[in-house]
C-alpha positions as CSV (number, residue, x, y, z in Angstrom):
1,X,-14.7,-2.8,20.5
2,X,-11.0,-2.9,19.9
3,X,-10.4,-5.2,22.8
4,X,-13.1,-7.5,21.6
5,X,-12.5,-7.6,17.9
6,X,-9.0,-6.2,17.5
7,X,-7.3,-9.4,16.5
8,X,-9.7,-10.3,13.7
9,X,-9.7,-6.7,12.4
10,X,-5.9,-6.7,12.3
11,X,-5.8,-10.1,10.5
12,X,-8.3,-8.7,8.0
13,X,-6.1,-5.7,7.5
14,X,-3.0,-7.9,7.0
15,X,-4.8,-10.0,4.4
16,X,-5.9,-6.8,2.6
17,X,-2.3,-5.5,2.5
18,X,-1.1,-8.9,1.2
19,X,-3.7,-8.9,-1.5
20,X,-2.9,-5.3,-2.5
21,X,0.8,-6.2,-2.8
22,X,0.0,-9.2,-5.0
23,X,-2.4,-7.4,-7.3
24,X,-0.6,-4.0,-7.6
25,X,2.5,-5.6,-9.0
26,X,0.7,-6.9,-12.1
27,X,-1.2,-3.6,-12.4
28,X,1.9,-1.5,-12.5
29,X,3.8,-4.0,-14.6
30,X,1.1,-4.2,-17.2
31,X,0.8,-0.4,-17.4
32,X,4.5,-0.5,-18.4
33,X,4.6,-3.6,-20.6
34,X,1.2,-3.5,-22.4
35,X,2.0,-0.7,-24.9
36,X,5.2,-2.5,-25.8
37,X,3.4,-5.8,-26.2
38,X,0.6,-4.4,-28.3
39,X,3.1,-3.1,-30.9
40,X,5.4,-6.1,-30.9
41,X,3.0,-9.0,-30.5
42,X,-0.3,-8.0,-32.3
43,X,1.1,-5.3,-34.6
44,X,-0.9,-2.5,-33.3
45,X,-0.2,1.0,-34.6
46,X,0.5,3.9,-32.3
47,X,-3.1,5.0,-32.5
48,X,-4.4,1.5,-31.7
49,X,-2.0,1.3,-28.7
50,X,-3.4,4.6,-27.4
51,X,-7.0,3.3,-27.9
52,X,-6.2,0.0,-26.1
53,X,-4.9,1.9,-23.0
54,X,-7.8,4.4,-23.2
55,X,-10.4,1.6,-23.3
56,X,-9.2,0.1,-20.0
57,X,-9.0,3.6,-18.4
58,X,-12.5,4.6,-19.6
59,X,-14.2,1.3,-18.6
60,X,-12.5,1.4,-15.2
61,X,-13.4,5.0,-14.6
62,X,-17.0,4.4,-15.5
63,X,-17.2,1.3,-13.2
64,X,-15.7,3.1,-10.2
65,X,-19.0,4.6,-8.9
66,X,-20.8,1.2,-9.2
67,X,-17.9,-0.5,-7.4
68,X,-18.2,2.1,-4.6
69,X,-21.9,1.3,-4.2
70,X,-21.2,-2.4,-4.1
71,X,-18.5,-2.0,-1.5
72,X,-21.0,-0.3,0.8
73,X,-23.9,-2.7,0.4
74,X,-22.2,-6.1,-0.2
75,X,-19.4,-8.1,1.4
76,X,-16.3,-6.3,0.5
77,X,-14.2,-9.4,0.6
78,X,-16.2,-11.0,-2.2
79,X,-16.5,-7.8,-4.3
80,X,-12.7,-7.3,-4.2
81,X,-12.1,-11.1,-4.9
82,X,-14.3,-10.9,-7.9
83,X,-12.3,-7.9,-9.1
84,X,-9.1,-9.8,-8.7
85,X,-10.4,-12.8,-10.6
86,X,-11.6,-10.6,-13.5
87,X,-8.2,-9.0,-13.6
88,X,-6.6,-12.4,-13.7
89,X,-8.9,-13.3,-16.6
90,X,-7.8,-10.2,-18.5
91,X,-4.1,-11.2,-18.0
92,X,-4.9,-14.6,-19.5
93,X,-6.6,-12.9,-22.4
94,X,-3.5,-10.9,-23.1
95,X,-1.4,-14.0,-22.9
96,X,-3.3,-15.8,-25.7
97,X,-4.6,-12.8,-27.7
98,X,-3.9,-13.3,-31.4
99,X,-5.6,-10.2,-32.6
100,X,-6.7,-6.8,-31.4
101,X,-10.3,-7.8,-30.8
102,X,-9.3,-10.1,-27.9
103,X,-6.9,-7.5,-26.6
104,X,-9.6,-4.9,-26.5
105,X,-11.9,-7.4,-24.7
106,X,-9.2,-8.1,-22.2
107,X,-8.7,-4.4,-21.6
108,X,-12.5,-4.0,-20.9
109,X,-12.5,-6.9,-18.5
110,X,-9.4,-5.6,-16.7
111,X,-11.0,-2.2,-16.3
112,X,-14.1,-3.7,-14.5
113,X,-11.9,-5.9,-12.4
114,X,-9.6,-3.1,-11.3
115,X,-12.6,-1.0,-10.3
116,X,-14.1,-3.7,-8.1
117,X,-10.8,-4.7,-6.6
118,X,-9.2,-1.4,-5.7
119,X,-12.3,0.4,-4.5
120,X,-13.2,-2.5,-2.1
121,X,-9.6,-2.8,-1.0
122,X,-9.4,0.8,0.0
123,X,-12.8,0.6,1.7
124,X,-11.6,-2.4,3.7
125,X,-8.4,-0.6,4.8
126,X,-10.5,2.4,5.9
127,X,-12.4,0.2,8.5
128,X,-9.6,0.6,11.0
129,X,-8.8,4.3,10.3
130,X,-10.3,5.3,13.7
131,X,-8.0,2.9,15.6
132,X,-4.9,3.5,13.4
133,X,-4.4,6.7,11.3
134,X,-1.5,5.0,9.5
135,X,-3.6,2.3,7.7
136,X,-3.4,4.0,4.3
137,X,0.4,4.6,4.7
138,X,0.7,0.8,5.4
139,X,-1.5,0.0,2.4
140,X,0.6,2.3,0.1
141,X,3.8,0.6,1.3
142,X,2.4,-2.8,0.6
143,X,1.3,-1.8,-2.9
144,X,4.6,-0.3,-3.8
145,X,6.5,-3.3,-2.4
146,X,4.5,-5.5,-4.8
147,X,5.2,-3.0,-7.6
148,X,9.0,-3.0,-7.5
149,X,9.2,-6.8,-6.9
150,X,6.9,-7.4,-9.9
151,X,9.1,-5.1,-12.0
152,X,12.3,-6.9,-11.1
153,X,10.8,-10.4,-11.5
154,X,8.6,-9.5,-14.5
155,X,11.3,-7.9,-16.6
156,X,13.6,-10.8,-15.9
157,X,11.0,-13.2,-17.0
158,X,10.3,-11.1,-20.1
159,X,13.9,-11.3,-21.2
160,X,14.1,-15.1,-20.9
161,X,10.6,-16.3,-21.6
162,X,8.6,-13.6,-23.4
163,X,5.4,-11.6,-22.9
164,X,3.0,-14.6,-22.6
165,X,4.7,-15.9,-19.5
166,X,4.8,-12.5,-18.0
167,X,1.0,-12.2,-18.4
168,X,0.4,-15.7,-17.0
169,X,2.6,-14.9,-14.0
170,X,0.5,-11.7,-13.4
171,X,-2.7,-13.8,-13.6
172,X,-1.3,-16.2,-11.0
173,X,-0.5,-13.3,-8.7
174,X,-4.1,-12.0,-9.0
175,X,-5.5,-15.4,-8.2
176,X,-3.4,-15.5,-5.0
177,X,-4.7,-12.0,-4.2
178,X,-8.3,-13.3,-4.6
179,X,-7.5,-16.2,-2.3
180,X,-6.1,-13.9,0.4
181,X,-9.2,-11.7,0.3
182,X,-11.6,-14.6,0.6
183,X,-9.6,-16.0,3.5
184,X,-9.9,-12.7,5.5
185,X,-12.1,-12.6,8.5
186,X,-15.5,-11.1,8.2
187,X,-15.9,-7.4,9.1
188,X,-15.8,-6.8,12.9
189,X,-15.3,-3.1,13.0
190,X,-18.7,-1.2,13.1
191,X,-19.4,1.2,10.3
192,X,-18.7,4.9,10.7
193,X,-21.8,7.1,11.5
194,X,-23.5,8.5,8.5
195,X,-22.7,12.1,7.6
196,X,-25.3,14.6,6.4
197,X,-25.4,15.7,2.8
198,X,-24.2,14.2,-0.5
199,X,-20.9,12.4,-0.5
200,X,-19.9,13.7,-3.9
201,X,-20.7,17.3,-2.9
202,X,-18.7,17.0,0.3
203,X,-15.7,15.5,-1.5
204,X,-15.7,17.8,-4.4
205,X,-12.7,20.0,-3.3
206,X,-10.5,17.1,-2.7
207,X,-11.5,15.4,-5.9
208,X,-10.6,18.5,-7.9
209,X,-7.2,18.6,-6.2
210,X,-6.7,14.9,-7.0
211,X,-7.5,15.4,-10.7
212,X,-5.1,18.4,-11.1
213,X,-2.2,16.9,-9.1
214,X,-2.5,13.4,-10.7
215,X,-2.7,15.0,-14.2
216,X,0.6,16.9,-13.6
217,X,2.4,13.9,-12.1
218,X,1.2,11.6,-14.9
219,X,2.3,14.1,-17.5
220,X,5.8,14.4,-16.0
221,X,6.1,10.6,-15.7
222,X,5.2,10.1,-19.3
223,X,7.4,12.9,-20.5
224,X,10.3,11.3,-18.7
225,X,9.6,7.9,-20.2
226,X,9.5,9.4,-23.7
227,X,12.7,11.4,-23.0
228,X,14.6,8.3,-21.8
229,X,13.5,6.3,-24.8
230,X,14.0,8.9,-27.6
231,X,16.7,11.2,-26.3
232,X,18.9,8.8,-24.4
233,X,17.8,5.7,-26.5
234,X,17.5,3.4,-23.5
235,X,16.0,0.0,-23.7
236,X,13.0,-1.2,-21.7
237,X,15.1,-2.7,-18.8
238,X,17.3,0.3,-18.7
239,X,14.3,2.6,-18.3
240,X,12.9,0.4,-15.6
241,X,16.2,0.8,-13.6
242,X,15.8,4.6,-13.8
243,X,12.3,4.4,-12.2
244,X,13.2,1.6,-9.7
245,X,14.8,3.8,-7.0
246,X,11.7,6.0,-6.7
247,X,9.5,2.9,-6.5
248,X,11.6,1.4,-3.7
249,X,11.4,4.7,-1.8
250,X,7.6,4.7,-2.1
251,X,7.6,1.3,-0.6
252,X,9.9,2.1,2.3
253,X,8.8,5.6,3.4
254,X,5.0,5.9,3.8
255,X,4.7,4.7,7.4
256,X,7.9,6.7,8.4
257,X,6.5,9.9,6.8
258,X,3.2,9.4,8.6
259,X,5.0,10.4,11.8
260,X,5.5,13.9,10.3
261,X,1.8,14.0,9.4
262,X,0.8,13.3,13.0
263,X,3.3,15.8,14.3
264,X,3.0,18.7,11.8
265,X,-0.4,18.2,10.2
266,X,-1.6,17.1,6.8
267,X,-1.6,20.5,5.1
268,X,2.1,21.2,5.9
269,X,3.2,17.8,4.7
270,X,1.2,18.1,1.5
271,X,2.6,21.6,0.8
272,X,6.2,20.3,1.3
273,X,5.5,17.3,-0.9
274,X,4.2,19.5,-3.7
275,X,7.3,21.6,-3.6
276,X,9.6,18.5,-3.6
277,X,7.8,17.1,-6.6
278,X,7.9,20.4,-8.4
279,X,11.6,20.8,-7.8
280,X,12.1,17.3,-9.5
281,X,10.0,18.3,-12.5
282,X,11.9,21.7,-12.9
283,X,15.3,20.0,-12.6
284,X,14.5,17.8,-15.6
285,X,14.4,20.8,-17.8
286,X,18.2,20.9,-17.8
287,X,18.4,17.3,-19.3
288,X,20.7,15.9,-16.6
289,X,22.5,12.6,-17.1
290,X,20.5,9.4,-16.6
291,X,22.1,8.7,-13.2
292,X,21.1,12.1,-11.9
293,X,17.5,11.6,-13.3
294,X,17.3,8.4,-11.3
295,X,18.3,10.3,-8.2
296,X,15.9,13.1,-8.9
297,X,13.1,10.6,-9.4
298,X,13.5,9.7,-5.7
299,X,12.2,13.2,-4.8
300,X,9.0,12.4,-6.6
301,X,8.8,9.1,-4.8
302,X,9.2,10.7,-1.4
303,X,6.5,13.2,-2.3
304,X,4.0,10.6,-3.3
305,X,4.8,8.4,-0.4
306,X,3.4,11.2,1.7
307,X,0.6,12.5,-0.5
308,X,-1.2,9.3,-1.5
309,X,-2.0,8.0,2.1
310,X,-3.1,11.5,3.2
311,X,-5.5,11.8,0.2
312,X,-7.0,8.4,0.9
313,X,-7.4,9.0,4.6
314,X,-9.1,12.4,4.0
315,X,-11.5,10.8,1.5
316,X,-12.3,8.0,4.0
317,X,-12.9,10.4,6.9
318,X,-15.0,12.7,4.8
319,X,-17.1,9.8,3.5
320,X,-18.3,8.5,6.8
321,X,-20.5,5.4,6.4
322,X,-20.3,5.7,2.6
323,X,-16.6,5.1,2.4
324,X,-17.1,2.7,-0.6
325,X,-18.8,5.5,-2.6
326,X,-16.1,7.9,-1.5
327,X,-13.3,5.6,-2.6
328,X,-15.1,5.0,-5.9
329,X,-15.1,8.8,-6.5
330,X,-11.5,9.1,-5.5
331,X,-10.4,6.3,-7.8
332,X,-12.4,7.8,-10.7
333,X,-10.7,11.1,-10.1
334,X,-7.2,9.4,-10.1
335,X,-8.0,7.8,-13.5
336,X,-9.4,11.0,-14.9
337,X,-6.3,12.9,-13.9
338,X,-4.0,10.2,-15.4
339,X,-5.9,10.3,-18.7
340,X,-5.7,14.1,-18.9
341,X,-2.0,14.1,-18.0
342,X,-1.1,11.4,-20.5
343,X,-2.8,13.3,-23.3
344,X,-1.2,16.6,-22.2
345,X,2.2,15.0,-22.1
346,X,2.0,13.8,-25.6
347,X,1.0,17.2,-26.9
348,X,3.7,19.0,-24.9
349,X,6.4,16.6,-26.1
350,X,5.5,17.0,-29.8
351,X,4.6,20.7,-29.8
352,X,6.9,22.3,-27.3
353,X,10.5,22.1,-26.3
354,X,11.6,19.7,-23.5
355,X,12.5,22.6,-21.2
356,X,9.1,24.2,-21.7
357,X,7.2,20.9,-21.2
358,X,9.0,20.4,-17.8
359,X,8.4,24.0,-16.7
360,X,4.7,23.7,-17.4
361,X,4.4,20.4,-15.5
362,X,6.4,21.9,-12.6
363,X,4.2,24.9,-12.4
364,X,1.0,22.8,-12.2
365,X,2.6,20.5,-9.5
366,X,3.7,23.6,-7.5
367,X,0.1,24.9,-7.5
368,X,-0.7,21.8,-5.4
369,X,1.2,23.4,-2.5
370,X,-1.8,25.8,-2.2
371,X,-4.6,23.7,-3.8
372,X,-4.2,20.4,-1.9
373,X,-3.9,21.9,1.6
374,X,-7.0,24.1,0.8
375,X,-8.9,21.0,-0.3
376,X,-8.2,19.3,3.1
377,X,-9.6,22.2,5.0
378,X,-12.6,22.5,2.6
379,X,-13.8,19.0,3.2
380,X,-13.9,19.6,6.9
381,X,-11.5,16.9,8.2
382,X,-9.0,17.7,11.0
383,X,-5.5,18.7,10.0
384,X,-4.0,16.4,12.6
385,X,-5.2,12.8,12.3
386,X,-7.4,12.1,15.3
387,X,-5.9,9.8,18.0
388,X,-7.2,6.3,18.4
389,X,-9.9,5.7,21.0
390,X,-8.6,4.3,24.3
391,X,-8.1,0.5,24.2
392,X,-9.7,-1.4,27.1
393,X,-7.4,-3.9,28.6
394,X,-8.8,-7.4,28.2
395,X,-10.1,-9.0,31.4
396,X,-9.2,-12.5,32.6
397,X,-11.4,-15.3,31.6
398,X,-14.6,-15.4,33.7
399,X,-14.7,-11.7,34.5
400,X,-17.5,-9.9,32.8
401,X,-16.6,-6.9,30.6
402,X,-18.8,-3.8,30.8
403,X,-19.2,-3.8,27.0
404,X,-20.1,-7.5,26.7
405,X,-22.6,-8.1,29.5
406,X,-26.0,-9.4,28.7
407,X,-29.2,-9.9,30.8
408,X,-28.0,-13.4,31.6
409,X,-24.6,-12.4,32.9
410,X,-23.6,-11.2,36.3
411,X,-23.8,-7.4,36.9
412,X,-25.8,-6.9,33.7
413,X,-28.2,-4.7,35.6
414,X,-25.5,-2.9,37.5
415,X,-26.2,0.8,37.8
416,X,-23.6,3.4,36.8
417,X,-22.9,4.1,40.4
418,X,-22.1,0.5,41.0
419,X,-20.2,-0.1,37.7
420,X,-16.9,0.3,39.4
421,X,-17.6,-2.9,41.4
422,X,-18.1,-5.3,38.5
423,X,-14.6,-6.7,39.0
424,X,-15.3,-8.1,42.5
425,X,-13.8,-11.6,43.2
426,X,-15.9,-14.7,43.1
427,X,-17.4,-16.1,46.3
428,X,-14.7,-18.7,46.8
429,X,-11.8,-16.2,46.5
430,X,-9.9,-14.8,49.5
431,X,-11.6,-11.8,51.1
432,X,-14.8,-12.5,49.2
433,X,-17.0,-12.3,52.3
434,X,-15.3,-9.2,53.8
435,X,-17.4,-6.2,54.6
436,X,-16.9,-3.1,52.3
437,X,-14.8,-1.4,54.9
438,X,-12.4,-4.4,55.2
439,X,-12.4,-5.1,51.4
440,X,-10.9,-1.7,50.8
441,X,-7.7,-3.0,52.3
442,X,-7.1,-6.0,50.0
443,X,-5.1,-3.9,47.5
444,X,-2.3,-3.2,50.0
445,X,1.2,-4.0,48.7
446,X,1.6,-6.8,51.2
447,X,-1.3,-8.8,49.6
448,X,-2.0,-7.8,46.0
449,X,0.3,-5.6,44.0
450,X,-1.7,-2.6,42.8
451,X,-0.6,-2.9,39.1
452,X,-1.5,-6.6,38.9
453,X,-4.8,-6.0,40.8
454,X,-5.8,-3.4,38.2
455,X,-5.5,-6.0,35.5
456,X,-7.5,-8.6,37.4
457,X,-4.4,-10.8,38.0
458,X,-3.1,-12.3,41.2
459,X,0.6,-12.9,42.1
460,X,2.1,-16.3,41.4
461,X,1.5,-18.7,44.3
462,X,-1.6,-17.1,45.8
463,X,-4.7,-18.9,46.9
464,X,-6.4,-18.8,43.5
465,X,-3.6,-20.9,42.0
466,X,-3.4,-18.6,38.9
467,X,-0.4,-19.1,36.7
468,X,1.9,-16.2,36.2
469,X,1.8,-14.5,32.8
470,X,4.4,-15.9,30.4
471,X,7.2,-13.6,29.6
472,X,7.1,-12.3,26.0
473,X,9.6,-13.8,23.7
474,X,12.4,-11.5,22.6
475,X,12.0,-10.1,19.1
476,X,14.1,-11.7,16.4
477,X,17.0,-9.6,15.3
478,X,16.6,-8.3,11.8
479,X,20.3,-8.9,11.3
480,X,19.9,-12.6,11.8
481,X,17.4,-12.8,9.0
482,X,19.7,-10.8,6.7
483,X,22.6,-13.1,7.6
484,X,20.5,-16.1,6.7
485,X,19.5,-14.6,3.3
486,X,23.1,-13.5,2.6
487,X,24.4,-17.1,3.4
488,X,21.9,-18.6,0.9
489,X,22.8,-16.0,-1.7
490,X,26.5,-16.6,-1.3
491,X,26.1,-20.4,-1.7
492,X,24.0,-19.7,-4.8
493,X,26.6,-17.4,-6.3
494,X,29.3,-20.0,-5.8
495,X,27.2,-22.5,-7.7
496,X,26.6,-19.9,-10.5
497,X,30.4,-19.3,-10.7
498,X,31.0,-23.0,-11.2
499,X,28.3,-23.1,-13.9
500,X,29.7,-20.0,-15.6
501,X,26.3,-18.3,-15.1
502,X,27.4,-15.5,-12.7
503,X,26.2,-12.0,-13.5
504,X,28.4,-10.7,-10.7
505,X,31.5,-12.1,-12.5
506,X,30.5,-10.5,-15.8
507,X,30.0,-7.2,-14.0
508,X,33.4,-7.4,-12.3
509,X,35.1,-8.2,-15.6
510,X,33.1,-5.6,-17.5
511,X,32.2,-8.1,-20.2
512,X,29.3,-7.4,-22.5
513,X,26.9,-4.9,-21.1
514,X,26.2,-6.6,-17.8
515,X,24.9,-3.5,-16.0
516,X,22.2,-3.0,-18.6
517,X,21.0,-6.6,-18.5
518,X,22.6,-8.0,-21.7
519,X,25.1,-10.7,-22.3
520,X,27.1,-11.7,-25.2
521,X,25.6,-14.8,-26.7
522,X,22.3,-14.4,-24.8
523,X,21.5,-15.2,-21.2
524,X,19.7,-18.1,-19.5
525,X,17.0,-17.9,-16.9
526,X,19.5,-18.9,-14.2
527,X,21.8,-16.0,-15.2
528,X,18.9,-13.5,-15.2
529,X,17.6,-14.8,-11.8
530,X,21.1,-14.4,-10.3
531,X,21.1,-10.7,-11.5
532,X,17.7,-10.1,-10.0
533,X,18.6,-11.8,-6.8
534,X,21.6,-9.4,-6.5
535,X,19.3,-6.4,-6.6
536,X,16.9,-7.9,-4.1
537,X,19.7,-8.7,-1.6
538,X,20.9,-5.1,-1.8
539,X,17.4,-3.8,-1.2
540,X,17.1,-6.3,1.7
541,X,20.3,-4.9,3.2
542,X,19.0,-1.3,3.0
543,X,15.6,-2.3,4.5
544,X,17.2,-4.2,7.3
545,X,19.4,-1.2,8.3
546,X,16.3,1.1,8.3
547,X,14.3,-1.5,10.4
548,X,17.2,-1.8,12.9
549,X,17.4,1.9,13.3
550,X,13.7,2.2,13.9
551,X,13.9,-0.6,16.5
552,X,16.7,1.2,18.4
553,X,14.6,4.4,18.5
554,X,11.4,2.7,19.6
555,X,10.8,3.1,23.3
556,X,10.9,-0.1,25.2
């Protein structure tokens, strides 16, 4: 099947990853910006802000099971695209909301849209899990790439244009995600075989582990956010810079960490990830400086870059043909854990000391080192991801394939004993009329090289007149792309220097508070864009170095 439908399936997967990157950026950005907007723009109290966030979570959690059922019985492209369109509509509602009633309506619409979108996207990604066990690692990387890019661009836009244009930009990204989903090829990978028993009952151990670990991680994330705002008195952009390194790590590492999953198994990687995240939470109890906190947050990013793809792959494998329902249950468990963790974080921050709050969160996260590996074994999936099935090499045009023959094609009625002879040459080919005894000598090195004969090809210049296979083009060096980007960036910085709009110059001079994103006398859009571009070019450099290192290690 992979030889026949591999290309459309991979195109479908690529469109899904692109849509996930486009839609996850607005989702993560709105989770960060929405509480701030509700208080500043529509005058919501703290209780009303909490209710606004709770409405979207509650509606989205309730809609997840229905979205899972739709993903199993309807075209997943259309279900996901409808979700992206509803999410875009909710962003437009926030952009023009003049009172809390419209804001609450937008939250409800966004909850339904998020359920339809993310359940179907994960179900579409699971379609190629049998051929590529890293599909969810790639999906996580795509989502996190969209997240940090949206943070950099969105916060820059917020500073120079305000909340309305941030919401409209999020709506535009969701519209692009819907277009990418609708342009994806139809499903070509056959559904997985149905599994006996109830999907919910089979997934119960993993869902329990997801709720507990997500609750602990959501609690420590909110605790850190409150601590940076109230203890260190940081502004919104400064807080975002603290979280940015961890977000970038989550975008870069999932596919790389998947190699350890394949080598050492899911349970070992999950246990190590839980310990890493618990160390981060415990280290916060000593109230380290902000720079150290940003470095420690990377530990949490590394842990989740490994944990999230494993959890999603386990859910997909344990769901069988009902992967939509399984992903709906998983997404509902994630939201339930986030809701519990957020409430617990607020109570801990107000009622207990900072050190005790961090210690409690670290203890719960550390329990995942036992709980999560147990859940993988309990649902009955293998510890080592199964290898992909053998890929059948494509035959040359005109040669029937054993999997694609029909009653009207040659050799359709070939018996298993004769199946090895379906690749015999046509009647007008050399040696076609030889006896079986003589035909066994046509594969000698003097006439047909054995390797080429196995693939149904003939050497250049033989009697069939077949053209030799074109040599593959050499891969483009990642350094060349970086050089091109750096050249454009340098030219732009020279222009900014001439226009007195260079953030780099202010940073070098130490004028104002350039590192924290402020400028004496205010800043223009061009100035803010130059600052964001600087962060992007640094990230581009790091990513290029990692990609080049991988290319050198990859066997030729």
